[in-house]
C-alpha positions in Angstrom: -7.7 -9.4 -5.8 -5.5 -11.4 -8.1 -2.0 -12.4 -7.4 -0.7 -10.1 -10.1 -2.5 -7.1 -8.6 -1.1 -7.9 -5.1 2.4 -8.3 -6.5 2.0 -4.9 -8.3 0.9 -3.2 -5.1 3.7 -4.7 -3.1 6.2 -3.4 -5.7 4.6 0.0 -5.8 4.7 0.3 -2.0 8.2 -1.0 -1.9 9.4 1.6 -4.2 7.6 4.3 -2.3 9.2 3.0 0.9 12.7 3.1 -0.6 12.2 6.6 -1.7 10.8 7.8 1.7 13.7 6.1 3.6 16.3 7.7 1.4 14.8 11.1 2.0 15.2 10.7 5.7 12.0 12.6 6.4 8.8 10.7 7.1 5.3 12.3 7.8 2.3 10.4 9.3 0.8 9.7 5.9 4.1 8.3 4.6 4.3 6.0 7.7 0.8 4.9 6.7 2.1 3.9 3.2 4.9 2.0 4.8 2.3 0.3 7.0 0.3 -0.7 4.0 3.3 -2.1 2.3 4.0 -4.2 5.4 0.4 -5.5 5.4 0.6 -6.5 1.6 4.1 -8.0 2.2 3.2 -9.9 5.4 -0.3 -11.1 4.1 -1.6 -10.8 7.6 -5.4 -11.6 8.2 -6.0 -7.9 8.4 -5.0 -7.7 4.8 -8.5 -8.3 3.7 -9.9 -5.2 5.5 -7.0 -3.2 4.3 -7.5 -4.5 0.8 -11.1 -3.5 0.8 -10.2 0.0 1.9 -7.7 0.4 -0.8 -10.0 -0.9 -3.5 -12.7 1.6 -2.3 -10.2 4.4 -2.3 -8.9 3.6 -5.8 -12.4 3.2 -7.2 -13.5 6.6 -5.7 -10.5 8.4 -7.0 -10.6 6.9 -10.5 -14.4 7.2 -10.9 -15.2 9.6 -13.7 
């Protein structure tokens, strides 16, 4: 993953997090998005496993 795509994902997850917090209603999948944002923001060692999962999901969804 390039630095630009990591920054883009952090910005997208951050925007989603702000919208969720403002709505004051979080479901389990929304909490998972917040967790993903934290992983990208914190750059923990688990990031590489999460990054692989995100890439797999995006490639599966966008496959035509």
